[in-house]
C-alpha positions in Angstrom: 0.0 0.0 0.0 1.2 3.5 -0.9 0.2 6.4 1.2 0.9 10.1 0.9 -0.2 13.0 3.0 0.3 16.7 2.4 -0.6 19.9 4.3 -1.4 23.2 2.7 -2.4 26.5 4.3 -4.0 29.2 2.3 -6.2 32.3 2.4 -8.4 31.4 -0.4 -10.6 34.5 -0.3 -10.3 35.1 -4.0 -13.0 37.4 -5.3 -14.2 34.9 -7.9 -14.3 32.0 -5.4 -17.5 31.0 -3.7 -15.8 28.9 -1.1 -13.0 29.6 1.4 -11.1 27.7 4.1 -8.3 28.4 6.6 -6.1 25.4 5.9 -6.4 21.9 4.3 -4.8 18.4 4.7 -4.7 16.1 1.7 -4.4 12.3 1.9 -3.9 9.9 -1.1 -3.9 6.2 -0.7 -3.3 3.7 -3.5 -3.0 -0.1 -3.1 -0.3 -1.5 -5.3 -1.6 -4.1 -7.7 -5.2 -3.0 -7.3 -7.3 -0.4 -9.0 -8.5 1.1 -5.8 -7.3 4.7 -5.3 -8.8 7.2 -2.9 -8.0 10.7 -2.0 -9.5 12.9 0.7 -9.1 16.6 1.7 -10.0 18.1 5.1 -10.8 21.8 4.9 -10.6 23.6 8.2 -13.0 26.4 9.0 -14.8 26.2 5.7 -16.9 29.2 4.6 -19.0 30.1 1.5 -19.8 33.5 0.0 -23.3 34.7 0.4 -24.3 38.3 -0.4 -20.6 39.2 -0.9 -19.4 38.0 2.6 -18.0 34.7 3.7 -20.2 32.8 6.2 -19.9 29.6 8.2 -22.1 26.8 7.0 -24.9 24.7 8.6 -24.1 21.0 8.7 -26.2 19.0 6.2 -25.7 16.5 3.3 -26.7 19.0 0.6 -24.5 21.8 2.1 -21.5 19.5 2.6 -21.7 17.9 -0.8 -22.1 21.2 -2.6 -19.1 22.7 -0.8 -17.0 19.6 -1.8 -18.3 19.8 -5.4 -17.3 23.5 -5.6 -13.8 22.5 -4.5 -13.6 19.9 -7.2 -14.5 16.8 -5.2 -17.2 14.2 -5.7 -18.8 14.5 -2.2 -18.5 14.9 1.5 -17.2 11.8 3.2 -17.2 10.6 6.8 -14.9 12.6 9.1 -16.1 16.2 9.1 -16.3 17.9 12.5 -18.8 20.4 13.9 -18.9 23.5 16.1 -21.8 25.4 17.6 -23.3 28.5 16.0 -24.9 31.2 18.1 -28.5 32.3 18.7 -29.9 35.2 16.5 -27.3 34.7 13.8 -27.4 33.8 10.2 -25.3 31.1 8.5 -25.0 29.7 5.0 -27.2 26.9 3.8 -27.4 25.4 0.2 -30.7 25.8 -1.5 -30.9 22.9 -3.9 -34.1 24.0 -5.5 -32.7 27.4 -6.5 -29.1 26.1 -6.8 -27.6 28.8 -4.6 -26.1 29.6 -1.2 -28.6 31.4 1.0 -28.5 32.8 4.6 -30.6 30.9 7.2 -31.4 32.4 10.6 -30.9 30.5 13.8 -33.7 32.2 15.7 -33.3 32.3 19.5 -33.9 28.8 20.9 -30.8 28.8 23.2 -29.3 25.7 21.7 -26.3 24.6 19.6 -26.7 25.2 15.9 -24.3 22.7 14.2 -21.8 24.3 11.8 -18.9 22.8 10.0 -15.6 23.2 11.9 -13.9 21.1 9.2 -15.3 19.3 6.2 -13.8 16.1 4.7 -14.2 15.7 0.9 -13.4 12.7 -1.2 -13.4 11.4 -4.8 
C-alpha cells in the first residue's frame, strides 16, 4: 500500500471563489496491484460566500456535498467535525431548488446550531 499526506495552508478569499477555508490536509492512498485509489481533503474552518461576505455553513448533506463539489471533489465523506453556532445569527445553507447559497437564521432557541468546523471531501 502506498500512502501520501500533504498539508497546505491558504487564504483562499479570492473574489471569484464562492468557497474559502483556513487550511487543508490532503491524503492519497493507493493499493499496489489494485485499481483502488482514494484521496481525501479536510478543509478547516470552511466558509462560503453569500451576499458578498463569507459565512460559516450549517451541517447538512446538501450543504456538505455542494461545498465539496465546488472545491472539485465528488462528495463529503465521513470525518467532518462540527462546532456550535450562536442564537440570533445567520449562516450559509445550500438551497438545492434554486441552486444557490442562502442565509438561514438560527432564531433564539438557546441551543447549539451545528456548523462545519472542518469538512472532509473525497473522490
